Structures are given as C-alpha cells and as structure tokens.
RODO-2510 file (C-alpha; in nm, 4 decimals, decimal comma):
residues 580
     n   res          X          Y          Z
     1     m    -0,0128    -0,0237    -0,0191
     2     k     0,1626     0,3227    -0,0843
     3     i     0,2126     0,5635     0,2015
     4     l     0,0812     0,9262     0,1335
     5     f     0,3314     1,2121     0,2584
     6     k     0,2272     1,6000     0,2893
     7     l     0,2885     1,7496    -0,0234
     8     r     0,3567     2,0750     0,1134
     9     i     0,7050     2,1713     0,1389
    10     l     0,8224     2,1802     0,5098
    11     q     1,0532     2,4341     0,6859
    12     s     1,3558     2,2668     0,7380
    13     l     1,5641     2,2510     1,0149
    14     w     1,9099     2,2090     0,8473
    15     i     2,1527     2,4470     0,6974
    16     p     2,2205     2,3839     0,3424
    17     q     2,5454     2,3522     0,1890
    18     s     2,7514     2,6420     0,0502
    19     p     2,7634     2,6618    -0,3472
    20     s     3,1121     2,5881    -0,3128
    21     r     3,0446     2,2496    -0,1626
    22     l     2,8062     2,1353    -0,4244
    23     f     3,0327     2,2303    -0,7534
    24     h     3,3198     2,1251    -0,9409
    25     k     3,5952     2,3987    -1,0915
    26     d     3,4054     2,2891    -1,4071
    27     n     3,1177     2,3410    -1,2206
    28     r     2,9447     2,0167    -1,2516
    29     c     2,6988     1,9459    -0,9865
    30     l     2,7903     1,7012    -0,7256
    31     v     2,4705     1,5735    -0,6235
    32     s     2,2578     1,3852    -0,8727
    33     p     1,8939     1,4337    -0,9559
    34     m     1,8977     1,0601    -0,8297
    35     v     2,0201     1,1771    -0,4992
    36     s     1,8240     1,4870    -0,4895
    37     h     1,5020     1,2883    -0,5569
    38     y     1,5591     1,0697    -0,2876
    39     e     1,6530     1,3379    -0,0500
    40     s     1,2826     1,5217    -0,1464
    41     i     1,1274     1,1827    -0,0178
    42     n     1,3207     1,2320     0,2945
    43     r     1,1872     1,5870     0,3675
    44     c     0,7947     1,4786     0,2508
    45     k     0,8088     1,6765    -0,0790
    46     e     0,7245     1,3268    -0,2285
    47     e     0,5400     1,0146    -0,1830
    48     l     0,7506     0,6913    -0,0900
    49     p     0,7909     0,4408    -0,4237
    50     d     0,5516     0,1798    -0,3886
    51     y     0,9308    -0,0280    -0,5029
    52     f     1,2785     0,0259    -0,3699
    53     n     1,5703    -0,1802    -0,3834
    54     f     1,9148     0,0358    -0,2611
    55     a     2,1159    -0,1821    -0,4684
    56     s     1,9150    -0,1300    -0,7999
    57     d     1,8019     0,2262    -0,7548
    58     i     2,1080     0,3844    -0,5939
    59     l     2,4120     0,2031    -0,6181
    60     d     2,3315     0,0750    -0,9833
    61     k     2,2768     0,4437    -1,0791
    62     w     2,5989     0,5792    -0,9300
    63     s     2,7627     0,3115    -1,1474
    64     q     2,5727     0,4134    -1,4372
    65     l     2,7073     0,7810    -1,3423
    66     e     3,0717     0,6277    -1,3125
    67     k     3,0275     0,5096    -1,6999
    68     d     2,8592     0,8312    -1,8017
    69     g     3,1816     1,0753    -1,6733
    70     k     2,9438     1,2369    -1,4064
    71     r     3,0991     1,0745    -1,1050
    72     s     3,5069     1,1535    -1,0340
    73     a     3,7492     0,8722    -1,0485
    74     i     3,7124     0,8334    -0,6917
    75     a     3,6626     0,5131    -0,5328
    76     a     3,3197     0,3625    -0,4119
    77     f     3,5011     0,1530    -0,1893
    78     w     3,8451     0,1641    -0,0346
    79     w     3,9987    -0,1274     0,2229
    80     i     4,3391    -0,1856     0,3761
    81     n     4,4917    -0,3137     0,6498
    82     d     4,8188    -0,3175     0,8525
    83     k     4,9606    -0,6100     0,6175
    84     g     5,0227    -0,3709     0,3261
    85     d     4,7165    -0,5417     0,1804
    86     e     4,4650    -0,2973    -0,0020
    87     v     4,1244    -0,3498    -0,1922
    88     k     3,9557    -0,0472    -0,4089
    89     w     3,6667    -0,1028    -0,5765
    90     s     3,4566     0,1623    -0,8095
    91     f     3,1228     0,1858    -0,8060
    92     e     3,0778    -0,0719    -1,1327
    93     e     3,2966    -0,3351    -1,0040
    94     l     3,0810    -0,2976    -0,6620
    95     g     2,8036    -0,4084    -0,8845
    96     f     2,9932    -0,6753    -1,0719
    97     l     3,0944    -0,8505    -0,7253
    98     s     2,7694    -0,8560    -0,5408
    99     r     2,5679    -1,0071    -0,8605
   100     k     2,8367    -1,2717    -0,8780
   101     g     2,7851    -1,3101    -0,4529
   102     a     2,3770    -1,2560    -0,5411
   103     n     2,3763    -1,5683    -0,7600
   104     v     2,6024    -1,7627    -0,4748
   105     l     2,3491    -1,7184    -0,2209
   106     s     2,0913    -1,8149    -0,4726
   107     d     2,2774    -2,1445    -0,6565
   108     p     2,4154    -2,3086    -0,4455
   109     c     2,2948    -2,2174    -0,1171
   110     g     1,9400    -2,2250    -0,2342
   111     l     1,8214    -1,9081    -0,0756
   112     q     1,5365    -1,6737    -0,1925
   113     k     1,3580    -1,3524    -0,1295
   114     g     1,2734    -1,3202     0,2092
   115     d     1,4742    -1,6013     0,3822
   116     r     1,6922    -1,4830     0,6282
   117     v     2,0900    -1,4675     0,6635
   118     i     2,2957    -1,4480     0,9942
   119     v     2,6484    -1,2351     0,8794
   120     i     2,9284    -1,2913     1,1523
   121     l     3,2706    -1,1029     0,9808
   122     p     3,4833    -0,8607     1,1004
   123     r     3,5600    -0,5856     0,8624
   124     i     3,6654    -0,7455     0,5500
   125     p     3,5654    -0,6270     0,2276
   126     e     3,3281    -0,9550     0,1600
   127     w     3,1035    -0,8192     0,4581
   128     w     2,9950    -0,5067     0,2451
   129     i     2,9558    -0,7915    -0,0906
   130     l     2,7343    -1,0132     0,1104
   131     n     2,5065    -0,7118     0,2552
   132     v     2,4686    -0,5465    -0,1117
   133     a     2,3989    -0,8952    -0,2462
   134     c     2,1248    -0,9863    -0,0191
   135     m     1,9333    -0,6499    -0,1052
   136     r     1,9485    -0,8036    -0,4805
   137     t     1,8199    -1,0950    -0,3708
   138     g     1,5773    -0,9834    -0,1160
   139     i     1,7392    -1,1770     0,1071
   140     v     1,6560    -1,0738     0,4747
   141     f     2,0553    -0,9827     0,6217
   142     i     2,1303    -1,0408     1,0026
   143     p     2,4251    -0,8492     1,1113
   144     g     2,6456    -0,9537     1,4068
   145     t     2,9375    -0,9072     1,6264
   146     s     3,2560    -1,1194     1,6103
   147     q     3,2809    -1,1111     2,0040
   148     l     2,9238    -1,3443     1,9664
   149     t     2,9453    -1,6572     2,1928
   150     a     2,8114    -2,0015     2,1220
   151     k     2,5205    -1,9352     2,3286
   152     d     2,4574    -1,6267     2,1886
   153     i     2,4655    -1,7476     1,7980
   154     f     2,2402    -2,0678     1,9109
   155     y     1,9816    -1,7759     2,0678
   156     r     2,0088    -1,5238     1,7287
   157     l     1,9846    -1,8960     1,5030
   158     q     1,6594    -2,0038     1,6808
   159     a     1,4812    -1,6699     1,7246
   160     s     1,5443    -1,5567     1,3759
   161     k     1,4865    -1,8708     1,2297
   162     a     1,7852    -1,8274     1,0037
   163     k     1,8326    -2,0587     0,7112
   164     c     2,1864    -1,9334     0,6490
   165     i     2,4688    -1,8300     0,8296
   166     i     2,8168    -1,6856     0,7250
   167     t     3,1514    -1,6271     0,8907
   168     n     3,4953    -1,7134     0,9094
   169     d     3,7416    -1,9640     1,0417
   170     t     3,7459    -1,8113     1,3542
   171     l     3,3997    -1,8848     1,4465
   172     a     3,3405    -2,1821     1,2617
   173     p     3,3694    -2,4154     1,5048
   174     t     3,1713    -2,2291     1,7445
   175     v     2,9005    -2,2612     1,4927
   176     d     2,9773    -2,6141     1,4626
   177     s     2,8999    -2,6662     1,8329
   178     v     2,5338    -2,5330     1,8109
   179     s     2,4192    -2,5829     1,4573
   180     p     2,3053    -2,9643     1,4941
   181     d     2,0532    -2,8210     1,7137
   182     c     1,9307    -2,5683     1,4967
   183     q     1,6555    -2,7228     1,2941
   184     f     1,6134    -2,3823     1,0366
   185     l     1,9703    -2,3965     0,9653
   186     k     2,0244    -2,5489     0,6468
   187     t     2,3168    -2,3980     0,4793
   188     k     2,7000    -2,3085     0,6258
   189     l     2,8634    -2,0571     0,4226
   190     i     3,2617    -1,9950     0,5572
   191     v     3,4650    -1,6712     0,4275
   192     s     3,8245    -1,8753     0,4129
   193     e     4,1213    -1,9470     0,2172
   194     c     4,0922    -2,3227     0,2981
   195     s     3,7438    -2,5414     0,2692
   196     r     3,5890    -2,6652     0,5880
   197     d     3,3823    -2,9974     0,5848
   198     g     2,9778    -2,8991     0,5965
   199     w     3,0608    -2,5692     0,4812
   200     l     3,0275    -2,4234     0,1142
   201     n     3,3206    -2,1686     0,0486
   202     f     3,2320    -1,8429    -0,0458
   203     k     3,5446    -1,7338    -0,1915
   204     e     3,5642    -2,0185    -0,3901
   205     l     3,2170    -2,0295    -0,5016
   206     l     3,2656    -1,6492    -0,5595
   207     k     3,5558    -1,6902    -0,8333
   208     v     3,3229    -1,9221    -1,0392
   209     a     2,9669    -1,7648    -1,0152
   210     p     2,8483    -1,6153    -1,3252
   211     a     2,8159    -1,2030    -1,3153
   212     d     2,4592    -1,1695    -1,4438
   213     h     2,2179    -1,1548    -1,2137
   214     n     1,8612    -0,9515    -1,2265
   215     c     1,7761    -0,7605    -0,9306
   216     i     1,4720    -0,8602    -0,7874
   217     k     1,1995    -0,6038    -0,7397
   218     t     1,1285    -0,5250    -0,3772
   219     k     0,8451    -0,3463    -0,2389
   220     s     0,9273    -0,0592     0,0019
   221     q     0,7766    -0,1963     0,2962
   222     d     0,9343    -0,5504     0,2519
   223     p     1,1967    -0,6366     0,5190
   224     m     1,5740    -0,5955     0,4587
   225     l     1,7645    -0,5947     0,8053
   226     i     1,7560    -0,7369     1,1456
   227     y     1,9292    -0,6004     1,4478
   228     f     1,9175    -0,8036     1,7522
   229     t     1,8898    -0,5675     2,0515
   230     s     2,0935    -0,5968     2,3685
   231     g     1,7865    -0,6525     2,6232
   232     s     1,7584    -0,5112     2,9906
   233     t     1,4615    -0,6991     3,1130
   234     g     1,4589    -1,0161     2,8663
   235     p     1,6512    -1,1683     2,5958
   236     p     1,7675    -0,9692     2,2938
   237     k     1,4609    -0,8421     2,0336
   238     m     1,5241    -0,8425     1,7046
   239     v     1,4849    -0,4807     1,5206
   240     e     1,3177    -0,5164     1,1702
   241     h     1,3692    -0,2956     0,8910
   242     s     1,2081    -0,2641     0,5262
   243     h     1,4265    -0,1561     0,2016
   244     s     1,3205     0,1787     0,2043
   245     s     1,3381     0,2987     0,6218
   246     y     1,7561     0,2418     0,5820
   247     g     1,7947     0,2354     0,1935
   248     l     1,6317     0,5965     0,2102
   249     g     1,6160     0,7059     0,5420
   250     f     1,9768     0,8166     0,5418
   251     t     2,0216     1,0381     0,2447
   252     v     1,9519     1,3465     0,4177
   253     s     2,1662     1,3111     0,7397
   254     g     2,4268     1,1768     0,4629
   255     r     2,4339     1,4890     0,3133
   256     y     2,3809     1,7339     0,6112
   257     w     2,5140     1,5761     0,9213
   258     l     2,7881     1,4019     0,7649
   259     n     2,8395     1,6767     0,5048
   260     l     2,9046     1,4405     0,2288
   261     t     2,9327     1,4561    -0,1761
   262     p     3,0918     1,2219    -0,4484
   263     l     3,4279     1,3844    -0,3447
   264     d     3,4593     1,2518     0,0061
   265     i     3,6527     0,9512     0,1285
   266     f     3,4271     0,8787     0,4366
   267     w     3,5921     0,6711     0,7691
   268     n     3,4216     0,5246     0,9862
   269     t     3,5303     0,2762     1,2683
   270     s     3,2484     0,1002     1,3664
   271     d     3,2211    -0,2840     1,3806
   272     t     3,0614    -0,4778     1,1643
   273     g     2,8090    -0,6228     1,4232
   274     w     2,6928    -0,2624     1,4921
   275     v     2,3808    -0,0542     1,3538
   276     k     2,6156     0,2609     1,2939
   277     s     2,7916     0,0095     1,0486
   278     a     2,5019     0,0299     0,8391
   279     w     2,4661     0,3781     0,8903
   280     s     2,7908     0,5081     0,8333
   281     s     2,9912     0,2442     0,6023
   282     l     2,7431     0,1727     0,3598
   283     f     2,3756     0,3501     0,3254
   284     s     2,4789     0,7180     0,4509
   285     p     2,7945     0,7153     0,2266
   286     w     2,7009     0,5413    -0,0672
   287     s     2,3841     0,7360    -0,0887
   288     c     2,5975     1,0096    -0,1565
   289     g     2,8118     0,8784    -0,3900
   290     s     3,1250     0,9023    -0,1353
   291     c     3,3865     0,6304    -0,0760
   292     v     3,3896     0,3874     0,1976
   293     f     3,7173     0,3604     0,3627
   294     i     3,7877     0,0924     0,6176
   295     h     4,0683    -0,0010     0,7864
   296     y     4,0740    -0,3735     0,8932
   297     m     4,1742    -0,3032     1,2772
   298     p     4,0957    -0,6014     1,5372
   299     q     4,1020    -0,3409     1,8280
   300     f     4,1122     0,0569     1,8053
   301     e     4,4447     0,1798     1,8670
   302     p     4,4937     0,5428     1,8954
   303     a     4,8569     0,5571     1,7015
   304     t     4,7142     0,3662     1,4442
   305     v     4,3947     0,5490     1,3833
   306     a     4,6252     0,8873     1,3842
   307     n     4,8577     0,7834     1,1490
   308     t     4,5592     0,6774     0,9126
   309     l     4,4371     1,0065     0,9142
   310     s     4,7804     1,1543     0,8333
   311     r     4,8487     0,9075     0,5606
   312     y     4,5292     0,8591     0,3626
   313     p     4,2987     1,1482     0,1797
   314     i     4,0489     1,1129     0,4575
   315     t     3,7941     1,3880     0,4342
   316     t     3,5234     1,2699     0,6989
   317     f     3,5700     1,0891     1,0101
   318     c     3,3183     0,9123     1,2588
   319     t     3,4095     0,7126     1,6081
   320     a     3,2514     0,6964     1,9309
   321     p     3,3099     0,9628     2,1751
   322     t     3,5116     0,7148     2,3754
   323     a     3,7179     0,6714     2,0957
   324     y     3,7647     1,0541     2,0556
   325     c     3,8808     1,0817     2,3745
   326     m     4,1598     0,8107     2,3616
   327     l     4,2880     0,9792     2,0812
   328     v     4,3168     1,3180     2,2581
   329     q     4,4634     1,1333     2,5392
   330     h     4,7538     1,0064     2,2899
   331     g     4,8062     1,3293     2,1558
   332     l     4,7684     1,4508     1,8058
   333     t     4,9358     1,7957     1,8083
   334     s     5,2653     1,6385     1,5981
   335     y     4,9929     1,4706     1,3417
   336     k     4,9022     1,6713     1,0563
   337     f     4,5704     1,5497     0,8751
   338     m     4,5849     1,7118     0,5491
   339     s     4,2461     1,6195     0,4187
   340     l     4,0583     1,5641     0,7434
   341     r     3,7459     1,8999     0,6909
   342     h     3,4281     1,7236     0,9006
   343     c     3,4398     1,5382     1,1938
   344     v     3,1073     1,3460     1,3876
   345     t     3,0303     1,0944     1,6536
   346     g     2,7510     0,9062     1,8035
   347     g     2,6308     0,5944     2,0093
   348     e     2,6904     0,8044     2,3335
   349     p     2,6868     1,1262     2,4823
   350     l     3,0154     1,3087     2,3951
   351     n     3,2043     1,4811     2,6735
   352     p     3,2036     1,8692     2,5875
   353     e     3,5684     1,8811     2,7254
   354     v     3,7117     1,5855     2,4725
   355     m     3,5143     1,8038     2,1965
   356     e     3,7477     2,1297     2,3053
   357     q     4,0483     1,9236     2,3471
   358     w     4,0305     1,7472     1,9735
   359     k     3,9181     2,0958     1,8972
   360     t     4,2642     2,2393     2,0109
   361     q     4,4468     1,9903     1,8786
   362     t     4,3291     1,9434     1,4968
   363     g     4,1331     2,2769     1,4835
   364     l     3,8115     2,0624     1,3954
   365     d     3,4999     2,0735     1,5129
   366     i     3,2842     1,7303     1,6409
   367     y     2,9536     1,6814     1,5155
   368     e     2,7025     1,4786     1,7340
   369     g     2,4300     1,2969     1,6218
   370     y     2,1690     1,1005     1,8356
   371     g     1,9757     0,7829     1,6883
   372     q     1,8694     0,4145     1,7642
   373     t     1,8816     0,0808     1,5951
   374     e     1,5125     0,1512     1,5694
   375     t     1,5208     0,4853     1,3601
   376     v     1,7897     0,6617     1,1275
   377     t     1,9438     1,0029     1,2843
   378     i     1,6897     1,1225     1,5007
   379     c     1,8953     1,4816     1,5850
   380     a     2,1944     1,5975     1,4815
   381     n     2,4600     1,9168     1,5127
   382     v     2,5271     1,9786     1,1063
   383     k     2,7849     2,1829     0,9300
   384     g     2,6763     2,5501     0,9377
   385     m     2,4784     2,5087     1,2701
   386     k     2,5815     2,6507     1,6120
   387     i     2,7430     2,4066     1,8294
   388     k     2,6224     2,3984     2,1747
   389     p     2,8616     2,1379     2,3570
   390     g     2,7114     1,9019     2,4856
   391     s     2,3609     1,9310     2,2711
   392     m     2,2326     1,6472     2,0374
   393     g     2,1311     1,9058     1,7865
   394     k     1,8227     1,9581     1,6089
   395     a     1,5865     1,7359     1,4774
   396     s     1,6498     1,5767     1,1668
   397     p     1,3886     1,5347     0,8813
   398     p     1,1255     1,3645     0,8441
   399     y     1,1183     1,3435     1,2110
   400     d     0,9110     1,5643     1,4065
   401     v     1,1022     1,5030     1,7650
   402     q     0,9328     1,5742     2,0702
   403     v     0,9783     1,5701     2,4348
   404     v     0,6818     1,4349     2,6329
   405     d     0,5512     1,3004     2,9490
   406     d     0,4625     0,9027     2,9943
   407     w     0,1057     0,9560     2,8417
   408     g     0,2715     1,1090     2,5175
   409     n     0,1522     1,4991     2,6162
   410     i     0,4610     1,7426     2,4660
   411     l     0,6153     1,9102     2,7687
   412     p     0,7066     2,2784     2,7756
   413     r     1,0649     2,3698     2,6373
   414     g     1,3434     2,3518     2,9202
   415     e     1,1149     2,0335     3,0783
   416     e     1,2763     1,7100     3,1189
   417     g     1,0686     1,3995     2,9811
   418     n     1,0764     1,1125     2,6777
   419     i     1,2702     1,2047     2,3572
   420     a     0,9784     1,1222     2,1219
   421     i     0,9181     1,0634     1,7355
   422     r     0,5426     1,1398     1,6281
   423     i     0,3523     0,8569     1,4478
   424     k     0,0341     0,9771     1,4025
   425     p    -0,1683     1,0556     1,1643
   426     t     0,1497     0,9224     0,9663
   427     r     0,4193     0,6757     1,0475
   428     p     0,7637     0,7835     0,9552
   429     f     0,8869     0,5767     0,6836
   430     c     1,2474     0,5521     0,8229
   431     l     1,0914     0,3991     1,1416
   432     f     1,1409     0,0041     1,2119
   433     s     0,8906    -0,1821     1,0993
   434     c     0,8558    -0,4205     1,4014
   435     y     1,0178    -0,5978     1,6818
   436     l     0,9615    -0,9355     1,5013
   437     d     0,7694    -1,2053     1,6797
   438     n     0,7360    -0,9565     1,9640
   439     p     0,3856    -0,7562     1,9160
   440     e     0,3385    -0,6337     2,2923
   441     k     0,7023    -0,4846     2,3119
   442     t     0,6700    -0,2971     1,9611
   443     a     0,3094    -0,1533     2,1221
   444     s     0,4787    -0,0916     2,4231
   445     t     0,6713     0,1592     2,2432
   446     e     0,4007     0,4126     2,1760
   447     r     0,2272     0,6600     2,3878
   448     g    -0,0679     0,8528     2,2337
   449     n     0,0546     0,9852     1,9032
   450     f     0,4131     0,9125     1,9786
   451     y     0,7082     0,6277     1,9362
   452     i     0,8842     0,6643     2,2797
   453     t     1,2914     0,6249     2,2360
   454     g     1,3414     0,4946     2,5975
   455     d     1,5791     0,7650     2,6340
   456     r     1,5456     1,1062     2,8949
   457     g     1,6081     1,4782     2,7115
   458     r     1,4980     1,8154     2,7034
   459     m     1,4341     2,0740     2,4066
   460     d     1,5753     2,4108     2,4712
   461     e     1,4112     2,7332     2,3198
   462     e     1,6232     2,7317     2,0360
   463     e     1,5148     2,3478     1,9571
   464     h     1,8480     2,2131     2,0589
   465     f     1,8108     1,8621     2,2203
   466     w     1,9739     1,7603     2,5134
   467     f     2,0569     1,3784     2,6637
   468     v     1,9643     1,3336     3,0045
   469     g     1,9646     0,9313     3,0359
   470     r     1,8501     0,6420     2,9750
   471     a     1,5012     0,5516     3,0704
   472     d     1,5913     0,1624     3,0775
   473     d     1,9081     0,0091     3,2312
   474     i     2,0991    -0,0548     2,9212
   475     i     2,4528     0,0375     2,9909
   476     n     2,6303     0,2084     2,7099
   477     s     3,0331     0,1001     2,7234
   478     s     3,2682     0,2216     2,5011
   479     g     2,9413     0,2340     2,2216
   480     y     2,8635    -0,1443     2,3051
   481     r     2,5266    -0,1716     2,4538
   482     i     2,5063    -0,4079     2,7525
   483     g     2,1686    -0,5745     2,9019
   484     p     2,1805    -0,5985     3,2784
   485     f     1,9878    -0,9180     3,1971
   486     e     2,2456    -1,1320     2,9768
   487     v     2,5558    -1,0434     3,2734
   488     e     2,2737    -1,1376     3,5794
   489     s     2,2084    -1,4693     3,3609
   490     a     2,5560    -1,5505     3,3439
   491     l     2,6538    -1,4362     3,6909
   492     i     2,3613    -1,6757     3,8577
   493     e     2,5183    -1,9753     3,6733
   494     h     2,8170    -1,9782     3,8840
   495     p     2,7599    -2,1414     4,2231
   496     a     2,9012    -1,8930     4,4160
   497     v     2,6355    -1,5652     4,3003
   498     a     2,2567    -1,6335     4,5182
   499     e     2,1750    -1,3182     4,3586
   500     s     2,3195    -1,0526     4,1327
   501     a     2,2197    -0,6937     4,0024
   502     v     2,3930    -0,5230     3,7038
   503     v     2,4146    -0,1683     3,6588
   504     s     2,6283     0,1039     3,4721
   505     s     2,9375     0,2880     3,6719
   506     p     3,1246     0,5735     3,5682
   507     d     3,4795     0,5206     3,4098
   508     p     3,7025     0,8030     3,2986
   509     i     3,7845     0,6384     2,9689
   510     r     3,4743     0,4461     2,8599
   511     g     3,2122     0,6536     2,9976
   512     e     3,0363     0,3937     3,2284
   513     v     3,1309     0,0375     3,2610
   514     v     2,9139    -0,3021     3,3817
   515     k     2,9459    -0,3519     3,7495
   516     a     2,7828    -0,6573     3,9399
   517     f     2,6749    -0,6118     4,3126
   518     v     2,6750    -0,9929     4,4267
   519     v     2,4789    -1,1824     4,6927
   520     l     2,6876    -1,4909     4,7796
   521     a     2,5905    -1,8170     4,8338
   522     p     2,6117    -1,9386     5,2092
   523     a     2,8998    -2,1970     5,1270
   524     f     3,1233    -1,8634     4,9404
   525     v     3,0809    -1,5927     5,1906
   526     l     3,4169    -1,6745     5,3783
   527     h     3,6463    -1,6961     5,0121
   528     d     3,8712    -1,4176     4,9194
   529     p     3,6610    -1,1924     4,7583
   530     a     3,9459    -1,0268     4,5289
   531     k     3,9645    -1,4221     4,4074
   532     l     3,6139    -1,4604     4,3575
   533     a     3,5801    -1,1424     4,1757
   534     l     3,7820    -1,2261     3,9273
   535     e     3,6553    -1,6074     3,9078
   536     l     3,3422    -1,4425     3,8425
   537     q     3,4570    -1,2208     3,5712
   538     e     3,6060    -1,4914     3,3958
   539     h     3,2909    -1,6946     3,4273
   540     v     3,0901    -1,4195     3,2763
   541     k     3,3634    -1,3692     2,9849
   542     k     3,3258    -1,7850     2,8706
   543     v     2,9528    -1,7854     2,8811
   544     t     2,8769    -1,4658     2,7143
   545     a     3,0751    -1,1918     2,4950
   546     p     3,3876    -1,0965     2,6042
   547     y     3,2795    -0,7146     2,6511
   548     k     3,0104    -0,7900     2,8517
   549     y     3,1858    -0,9011     3,1482
   550     p     3,1903    -0,6868     3,4685
   551     r     3,4935    -0,4750     3,5082
   552     k     3,3551    -0,3747     3,8937
   553     v     3,2314    -0,6402     4,1322
   554     e     3,0779    -0,5510     4,5018
   555     f     2,9756    -0,8318     4,7037
   556     v     2,6770    -0,7205     4,9425
   557     q     2,4554    -0,8616     5,2160
   558     e     2,1106    -0,7965     5,0146
   559     l     1,9975    -0,6064     4,7139
   560     p     1,7467    -0,3232     4,7195
   561     k     1,3885    -0,4506     4,6002
   562     t     1,0741    -0,3141     4,5688
   563     v     0,7781    -0,4597     4,7863
   564     a     0,7005    -0,6958     4,5125
   565     g     1,0398    -0,7881     4,5213
   566     k     1,1866    -0,6808     4,1935
   567     i     1,5240    -0,5718     4,1960
   568     q     1,5834    -0,1332     4,2172
   569     r     1,8539    -0,1500     4,0045
   570     k     1,8113     0,2184     3,9972
   571     v     1,9173     0,2873     4,3708
   572     l     2,2254     0,0779     4,2858
   573     r     2,2985     0,2931     3,9815
   574     n     2,2200     0,6133     4,1611
   575     k     2,4628     0,5695     4,4142
   576     e     2,7378     0,5002     4,1588
   577     w     2,6793     0,7900     3,9920
   578     g     2,6563     1,0143     4,3258
   579     r     2,2997     1,0749     4,2303
   580     t     2,0428     1,1569     4,5317
***
C-alpha cells in the first residue's frame, strides 16, 4: 500500500551546504538528480515509491553515472590493513562482485527472497559484497559481532529462523558446536582461503559464479535488515527494517550531518556487527556517492588511527566519543591531517571537554548525532549550525521530535521528559517496522501519537535537544550496549552467586562500565573476595560475549527491592553515579 506524505514543503531545520561544496571547478553538480529525488522523499516533498531497492535504485545509478563520466574517478570502496594489503572498487566493480555474490546465495546456497541470513564477519571486503548481494536477492541480512559466543549464536539462529549463517575460520568451530540443534539452519557459508567440512566456501564459489543477475523487485516496506538489541529485562529483541527505512532514510543525514558528496572519502570505525556500521559504512556514504574507507583493525589503536588519518586522503571521520577521548589522550599535535575537514560522532554522549581538546589539537569541530537501532538519525549538529557543546543538535527530517511525558503529552521547553518521535497520523517511513515476533514490545513503545525512544532529555528554546539519560537499564560502555539481564543470567550460573544486580558505573575512559552487585551463596561467604571477583569475571567472559563482563564487582549482603520483590537497579545506579 502506498504511503502518502504531506505535499507541502516543510520548513527545514537543516542549514544547506554552501554552493562551493556542491560544484566542481568546472561547475559540474556534485549532487545527482537521483540523490536530490530521494532527499525530497526524506523531506516529505514526494511520495515514498511502492518499490525500492538500494542496490538497483542507488548503487547501480552511481555505477551508471561513473560510466557516463558524471562521477569523479574516486573509488566507491577502499579497504586496507596493517599488512599493506589494499582493495579498491568502483561502483561498477561493486556491482559486478555483488551480482556474483547474489548468484552464490541463490545457487548453490538455495536461498530465496525473504529468507534470513546471519552474517558474522569482521571488517573484511566480503561483508560489503554480501550486504549488497542480499539486497539484490531480497534476502534479509542479520549482522552480528565477532564477539558472540556459542550461546549468543544459538539464540540468534533459533529466534530468527535463519536458513543460512556466514562467518570465518575463527567462529566456524563455535557455529559447528550449536548447528546440529538448529532445525531451521540449512546452509553454512565460510569466508576462508581453506575448505571446511560441512561448509560451502564463499571465496571459491565467488570466483566461478556468473556475473549476470537481475535484481529482484522489492517493495519499499519489504524486510531488508534485522538487528538484535541488547535487552534490559529479557533476551535480545529483533528490530526489523524495510528496504526504504535505511535505504532511503539516510539520504538527508548523509548530505547534511555527515556533509558528504561524491568527492569525499569517509572513514567510520564501527564494528560490522553494530548498527552504526550500516549507518555510516554503507547507506549514508553510498547514498551520496562517497567513498567508504575501511581500515581492518581488530582493536581500536589511537596511534594507528592517527597515522591513517595522516597518511590517507580521508575527508570525513566518524568514531565513538570514547575513541575521541582515547585519541586526544594519545596526543595529536604532532600529526597533520591534511585532508580531514569534517568529524562526527554518535552512539553515546560526547563529553564537551573532549570536544574542546579535539578542537585545540586538530582545529576541527566534532558534530554529534543521535539515533537508535530502531531509527535513522533523530537529531544532529550539522555543518553551518551553531554547536552547543553537550547538545545532540536539532531534529532530523522527516522526524517530528518532541519531549513528552509518560502519556505522550508534549512538555514545555526546558522540561525533562521522554525523547519521542511523532508517529500519528503518519508513521515515518524510516522508523523500524516492528520488534519481530513481539507485538507486545512493539506496542509498548507507543504513547498517544508518539514513539517513545526510551531515552530522557529536554529541548531548549532554540530547539536543540539535550540528552539526560536512559529510561531503561541499558549500559553503554565504549559504544557497546549491554543489557543487565544477560550479565545477571551469566552470573547466576556460577555456584557462588545467590543473587546479582548489574548497573552502569562511571569510568574516565569508557564513559561507563558494567558493575555487578553480588549476594554470595552461604558456602562462598568466607572465600577471598578478590579471587572470587576475578573468577566471576572470567566466568561471564566465557558464558557471554567478553565485552559484557563486569569490570567492577561488589559483594553485598542484600539487594534493594520493591515490595513486590523486584530488584531496584535505579537505587544501585544512583549510588554509583552519586545521585540522590
């Protein structure tokens, strides 16, 4: 069913780019009519098309502009590692490889439109090939971080009913340990130089796959992506996005928050398992015809990042606030970033002091943005806008963002409440479709005419938004969102633990870390607390993903509870943060 948008031209909250950014020296426009058309949809000036596919309607259009000489010779994808290896693709080469990848998924993998595929790969070029190949075939792409454990993988395979899993040599043994019990899993595809029993080899199949493939016709509202959240009161939930929500939804933020054009080279450091990688390593830059730059780094190393920004002609850089903190602590005054002109961040609040130090050391501002797995960019500081340190900026089209009370009533300016997006009378096309197989959770996010983000904030008189805190118990450590429920579930499996409560605790580097308050079983009360804390930390690392383990452990006699017996995490969290 066609979704109708208001035809009146909305007054934009965004500051347009200067004309000098929009033209070459020969006055050839940097923004194609194709991109302007999709930006108009974001601004509610045009209707959402009945059918849309990012691969055919965006990527293939850029490929054609390359052939016609209307796009510069800059690469579409540029990948490097510390060993000196390098991969560069034009949009035409990306199309060639992704069509071959689409044929691999269709045959011999035997996958069809609507089938779900879990992809757990580090930052290697095949992740991008497979992403686009899934779009071409209508297969639903489900990313996962490489730190997932056997328990995590099993849960995701069962919950999603995925018919295929794609990973590398590192995680293949883990997958093999759980796959016999996964009744929906039909195919295992490995990205490796070597063969493995029971697995199809993607690299080998890609070499011999035909390059001819007709992109399947997908409706705008057909499912394209599923992301697993970190649950605070239960298992991770599945967030479903359509072909239009991400495929079209990042056009405006790519142009204005990220300030991208076809002349730009954009480096985003996010792990492929996290939603920010889709935001800033795929949809936003490729919507604008920019080059996606990737450095294969198993871990974030400030010296490596600084050297890369100095050595390569990267114009736009995005990393987490924690990473900016690590970079300024490393010291940047001895480096010269000759090409870098625009820096952005998101995922957690940016400390104004870090912003000031970055400005002092590099001469560049950091433009903060705000969004969720369920959304595209909700708010952002954009080029040309006055930056208020600590503010998330203004609302991003097409969202009508307000601060509301618990019943969905708009609150006065300056008053704290729930950050919310208007969904009635028309639900924004770039909002998630639903929490898959969980209608109760989907319904619980609505209050009156609004979708409630779960975050608390306020809006000032100039319509800038200010983040106050999360309404739930999610812990955001170095950009990793960690649900207390998962950590508590791991702790309770240890015989020493009678009860536990997990909350955030302040940390000068990571912003916040996981802290566990533990009530010991009677038989362990007299054990050495330091050794027992270390034992519990190692236990959690083994049972769940390593980044989720409690970096702080405190043994207590009892936990604060309501009269109904529910643990009051808020009491413990307030204690950690020195709040009354």
